[in-house]
C-alpha positions as CSV (number, residue, x, y, z in Angstrom):
1,X,-34.4,10.1,12.4
2,X,-31.9,12.7,11.5
3,X,-28.3,11.7,12.6
4,X,-27.5,15.4,13.0
5,X,-30.1,15.6,15.7
6,X,-28.6,12.7,17.6
7,X,-25.1,14.4,17.4
8,X,-26.6,17.6,18.8
9,X,-28.4,15.7,21.6
10,X,-25.3,13.8,22.5
11,X,-23.2,17.0,22.9
12,X,-25.9,18.7,25.1
13,X,-26.3,15.6,27.2
14,X,-22.5,15.3,27.8
15,X,-22.0,19.1,28.4
16,X,-25.3,19.6,30.3
17,X,-25.1,23.1,28.8
18,X,-26.6,24.5,25.6
19,X,-23.9,27.2,25.3
20,X,-21.0,24.8,25.7
21,X,-22.5,22.3,23.4
22,X,-23.2,25.0,20.8
23,X,-19.5,26.0,21.1
24,X,-18.2,22.4,20.8
25,X,-20.4,21.9,17.7
26,X,-19.6,25.3,16.3
27,X,-23.2,26.3,15.7
28,X,-25.4,29.0,17.1
29,X,-27.4,28.2,20.2
30,X,-30.9,28.8,18.8
31,X,-30.2,26.1,16.0
32,X,-29.2,23.7,18.7
33,X,-32.4,24.4,20.8
34,X,-34.5,24.0,17.6
35,X,-32.9,20.7,16.7
36,X,-33.5,19.3,20.2
37,X,-37.2,20.3,20.1
38,X,-37.6,18.5,16.8
39,X,-36.0,15.4,18.2
40,X,-38.2,15.4,21.2
41,X,-41.2,15.9,19.0
42,X,-40.2,12.9,16.8
43,X,-39.6,10.6,19.7
44,X,-42.7,11.9,21.7
45,X,-40.6,12.1,24.8
46,X,-38.9,14.9,26.8
47,X,-35.1,14.3,26.8
48,X,-33.9,17.1,28.9
49,X,-35.3,18.9,32.0
50,X,-34.4,22.5,31.4
51,X,-34.5,25.5,33.8
52,X,-32.8,28.9,33.4
53,X,-30.0,27.7,35.6
54,X,-29.6,24.0,34.9
55,X,-30.0,21.2,32.3
56,X,-30.6,17.6,33.4
57,X,-31.3,14.3,31.7
58,X,-34.7,12.8,32.0
59,X,-35.1,9.0,32.2
60,X,-35.8,8.9,28.5
61,X,-32.8,11.1,27.9
62,X,-30.5,8.8,29.8
63,X,-31.6,5.8,27.7
64,X,-31.0,7.7,24.6
65,X,-27.6,9.0,25.7
66,X,-26.4,5.4,26.4
67,X,-27.6,4.1,23.0
68,X,-26.5,7.2,21.1
69,X,-23.0,7.0,22.4
70,X,-22.7,3.4,21.2
71,X,-24.3,4.3,17.9
72,X,-21.9,7.3,17.2
73,X,-18.9,5.2,18.3
74,X,-19.8,2.5,15.9
75,X,-20.4,5.0,13.1
76,X,-17.0,6.5,13.6
77,X,-15.4,3.0,13.4
78,X,-17.4,2.3,10.2
79,X,-16.2,5.7,8.7
80,X,-12.6,4.8,9.6
81,X,-12.9,1.3,8.0
82,X,-14.5,2.7,4.9
83,X,-11.7,5.2,4.5
84,X,-9.1,2.6,5.2
85,X,-10.6,0.3,2.6
86,X,-10.8,3.0,0.0
87,X,-7.1,3.7,0.7
88,X,-6.2,0.0,0.2
89,X,-5.4,-0.5,4.0
90,X,-8.2,-3.0,4.6
91,X,-9.5,-6.0,2.6
92,X,-7.9,-8.9,0.8
93,X,-5.0,-9.3,-1.6
94,X,-4.6,-12.6,-3.5
95,X,-1.0,-12.8,-4.9
96,X,0.4,-15.3,-7.3
97,X,4.2,-15.7,-7.8
98,X,6.9,-17.9,-9.2
99,X,9.4,-19.0,-6.6
100,X,13.2,-18.5,-7.1
101,X,13.0,-15.2,-9.2
102,X,11.0,-13.5,-6.5
103,X,12.8,-14.9,-3.5
104,X,15.2,-11.9,-3.2
105,X,12.5,-9.3,-2.7
106,X,9.1,-10.7,-2.1
107,X,9.5,-11.3,1.7
108,X,10.7,-7.8,2.2
109,X,7.9,-6.3,0.1
110,X,5.3,-8.2,2.0
111,X,6.7,-7.2,5.3
112,X,6.5,-3.5,4.3
113,X,3.0,-4.0,2.8
114,X,1.8,-5.5,6.1
115,X,3.2,-2.5,8.0
116,X,1.4,0.0,5.7
117,X,-1.8,-2.1,5.3
118,X,-2.0,-4.1,8.6
119,X,-5.7,-5.0,8.1
120,X,-5.3,-6.4,4.6
121,X,-5.3,-10.2,4.5
122,X,-2.7,-11.5,2.0
123,X,-3.2,-14.9,0.3
124,X,-0.1,-16.3,-1.5
125,X,-0.1,-18.9,-4.4
126,X,3.2,-20.1,-5.8
127,X,2.5,-21.4,-9.3
128,X,4.0,-21.9,-12.7
129,X,4.2,-18.6,-14.9
130,X,1.3,-20.0,-17.2
131,X,-0.9,-20.8,-14.1
132,X,-0.3,-17.4,-12.6
133,X,-1.5,-15.7,-15.8
134,X,-4.5,-18.0,-16.0
135,X,-5.6,-17.4,-12.4
136,X,-5.2,-13.6,-12.7
137,X,-7.2,-13.6,-16.0
138,X,-10.0,-15.5,-14.3
139,X,-10.1,-13.3,-11.2
140,X,-8.9,-16.0,-8.9
141,X,-5.8,-13.9,-8.2
142,X,-5.7,-10.1,-8.0
143,X,-2.1,-9.9,-9.1
144,X,0.9,-12.0,-10.2
145,X,4.7,-11.8,-10.2
146,X,5.6,-14.0,-13.1
147,X,7.2,-14.3,-16.6
148,X,5.5,-13.3,-19.9
149,X,3.6,-16.2,-21.5
150,X,2.8,-16.7,-25.3
151,X,-0.8,-15.7,-24.8
152,X,-0.1,-12.6,-22.7
153,X,-1.1,-10.1,-25.5
154,X,-4.4,-11.8,-26.0
155,X,-5.2,-11.8,-22.4
156,X,-5.1,-8.0,-22.5
157,X,-3.9,-7.5,-18.9
158,X,-1.7,-4.8,-17.5
159,X,2.0,-5.6,-16.9
160,X,5.0,-3.9,-15.3
161,X,8.6,-4.9,-16.0
162,X,10.4,-5.7,-12.8
163,X,13.6,-7.0,-14.1
164,X,15.4,-8.6,-17.2
165,X,17.2,-11.6,-15.9
166,X,20.3,-12.7,-17.8
167,X,20.8,-16.4,-18.8
168,X,23.7,-18.2,-17.3
169,X,25.1,-21.7,-17.3
170,X,25.2,-23.6,-14.0
171,X,28.4,-25.7,-14.1
172,X,28.9,-28.7,-11.8
173,X,32.0,-29.1,-9.6
174,X,34.4,-31.3,-11.3
175,X,33.6,-30.1,-14.8
176,X,36.4,-28.6,-16.7
177,X,34.6,-25.2,-16.9
178,X,33.7,-25.0,-13.2
179,X,34.6,-21.6,-11.9
180,X,34.6,-19.9,-15.4
181,X,33.5,-16.3,-15.3
182,X,31.6,-16.5,-18.6
183,X,30.8,-18.9,-21.5
184,X,29.7,-18.4,-25.1
185,X,26.5,-19.9,-26.3
186,X,28.5,-21.6,-29.0
187,X,30.5,-23.4,-26.3
188,X,27.5,-25.3,-25.2
189,X,27.2,-27.2,-28.6
190,X,27.3,-30.9,-27.9
191,X,27.2,-30.4,-24.0
192,X,24.4,-32.2,-22.2
193,X,21.9,-29.5,-21.1
194,X,19.3,-29.4,-18.3
195,X,16.5,-26.7,-18.7
196,X,13.2,-26.1,-17.3
197,X,10.3,-27.8,-19.1
198,X,8.4,-25.7,-21.6
199,X,5.1,-26.4,-19.9
200,X,6.3,-24.7,-16.8
201,X,7.8,-21.6,-18.4
202,X,7.4,-21.2,-22.2
203,X,9.3,-17.9,-22.2
204,X,12.4,-19.2,-20.5
205,X,12.4,-22.4,-22.3
206,X,12.0,-20.8,-25.7
207,X,14.6,-18.2,-25.1
208,X,17.2,-20.8,-24.1
209,X,16.5,-22.7,-27.4
210,X,16.6,-19.4,-29.3
211,X,20.1,-18.7,-27.9
212,X,21.3,-22.1,-29.0
213,X,19.8,-21.6,-32.5
214,X,21.5,-18.2,-32.9
215,X,24.8,-19.8,-31.9
216,X,24.3,-22.3,-34.8
217,X,23.5,-25.6,-33.1
218,X,20.6,-27.7,-31.8
219,X,20.8,-28.2,-28.0
220,X,21.3,-31.6,-26.6
221,X,18.6,-31.7,-23.8
222,X,19.1,-34.5,-21.4
223,X,16.5,-33.4,-18.8
224,X,13.6,-31.0,-18.8
225,X,12.2,-31.1,-15.2
226,X,9.3,-29.1,-13.8
227,X,11.2,-27.2,-11.2
228,X,14.3,-25.0,-11.3
229,X,15.4,-26.6,-8.1
230,X,15.4,-30.0,-9.9
231,X,17.5,-28.5,-12.7
232,X,20.2,-27.7,-10.1
233,X,19.9,-31.1,-8.5
234,X,20.8,-32.6,-11.9
235,X,23.7,-30.2,-12.3
236,X,25.0,-31.2,-8.8
237,X,24.8,-34.8,-9.8
238,X,27.0,-34.0,-12.8
239,X,24.3,-34.9,-15.4
240,X,24.8,-31.8,-17.5
241,X,25.0,-28.0,-17.5
242,X,21.9,-26.2,-16.3
243,X,20.7,-23.1,-18.2
244,X,19.1,-20.7,-15.6
245,X,18.3,-17.0,-15.0
246,X,20.8,-15.2,-12.9
247,X,18.3,-14.7,-10.1
248,X,18.5,-18.3,-9.1
249,X,22.0,-17.8,-7.7
250,X,20.4,-15.4,-5.2
251,X,17.8,-18.0,-4.2
252,X,20.0,-21.2,-4.1
253,X,23.2,-22.0,-2.3
254,X,25.8,-23.2,-4.8
255,X,28.6,-25.2,-3.1
256,X,28.4,-27.9,-5.8
257,X,28.1,-25.7,-8.9
258,X,29.3,-22.3,-10.3
259,X,27.5,-19.7,-12.4
260,X,28.9,-18.4,-15.7
261,X,26.9,-15.7,-17.6
262,X,26.3,-16.7,-21.3
263,X,27.5,-14.3,-24.1
264,X,26.1,-12.8,-26.1
265,X,23.6,-11.7,-23.5
266,X,20.0,-13.0,-23.6
267,X,17.5,-12.2,-21.0
268,X,14.1,-13.3,-19.7
269,X,11.7,-10.7,-18.1
270,X,10.1,-10.9,-14.7
271,X,6.8,-8.9,-14.7
272,X,4.0,-7.9,-12.4
273,X,0.6,-8.6,-14.0
274,X,-2.9,-7.5,-13.1
275,X,-6.4,-6.8,-14.6
276,X,-7.2,-3.1,-14.5
277,X,-10.9,-3.2,-14.6
278,X,-12.6,-3.3,-11.2
279,X,-9.1,-3.1,-9.4
280,X,-9.5,-3.2,-5.7
281,X,-7.7,-0.7,-3.4
282,X,-5.4,-3.3,-1.8
283,X,-4.2,-4.2,-5.3
284,X,-3.5,-0.5,-6.1
285,X,-1.7,-0.1,-2.8
286,X,0.6,-3.2,-3.5
287,X,1.4,-2.0,-7.0
288,X,2.3,1.5,-5.7
289,X,4.6,0.0,-3.2
290,X,6.4,-2.1,-5.8
291,X,6.6,0.8,-8.2
292,X,8.0,3.0,-5.4
293,X,10.7,0.4,-4.6
294,X,11.5,0.0,-8.3
295,X,12.1,3.7,-8.7
296,X,14.3,3.9,-5.6
297,X,16.3,0.7,-6.5
298,X,15.2,-0.8,-3.2
299,X,13.5,-3.8,-4.8
300,X,16.7,-5.4,-5.8
301,X,19.0,-4.3,-3.0
302,X,19.7,-7.4,-0.9
303,X,19.7,-5.6,2.4
304,X,16.5,-3.6,1.6
305,X,18.0,-0.4,2.8
């Protein structure tokens, strides 16, 4: 059965006029009459009782009108959903992220994404940098907000740089250096240091060790916990100086410690990572939103204006 015939019949049945239906459909009246005859022949039933002065629905026509109205309404809904899905406004987004470095912007980005794509279901996974890469590579996540890992080149995934975070020293209250505005790497020689474990973030851990080597000393690592928050708890307890990215100060209150940028400057990147092949529209929509906010500077503005 030709869908066009059903549309034509529906217009005639609603208007009860061939001329008005032809005008509504923007076709000539003979084509409309011909299409109705073809539909009646296919169904083996008269759908409209026609005289020179009037058009009325037959019993068969009333049945077809009721079902056609539902069919065409459902078809329009399907077309809208298909178009929304193609535009990334419907579907699913599985997003992996690392906690503190994304805390400043992720909530605001997700709020805007939900406004633009209200029918996309977002699943969030907070993981270590290595785990985020692994899950994106295996297709368990669509996209990740994370740090580079040693094997990132071999994984052959797409990345976008979001920010280069400067390394700083977290200094406990009561330490002679508390409140200092900056420290040199060389000053850290001999100091007890607390840094994130390498298994949790190889890029951050290795950059810290490289900064110490460039300053001409081997670091004295007293603790290497699995969470940045634990690094700061050790600092607050006076166990040592924490070496952390500057984004942490935006995610953590700091009444018991102060932050001093380390010179010379060394940074660790924060990146967005995804697999390009078979990318789904909701992923493209999220990437475009992040790229738009990066260009405008909105991604890192605290008020999101």
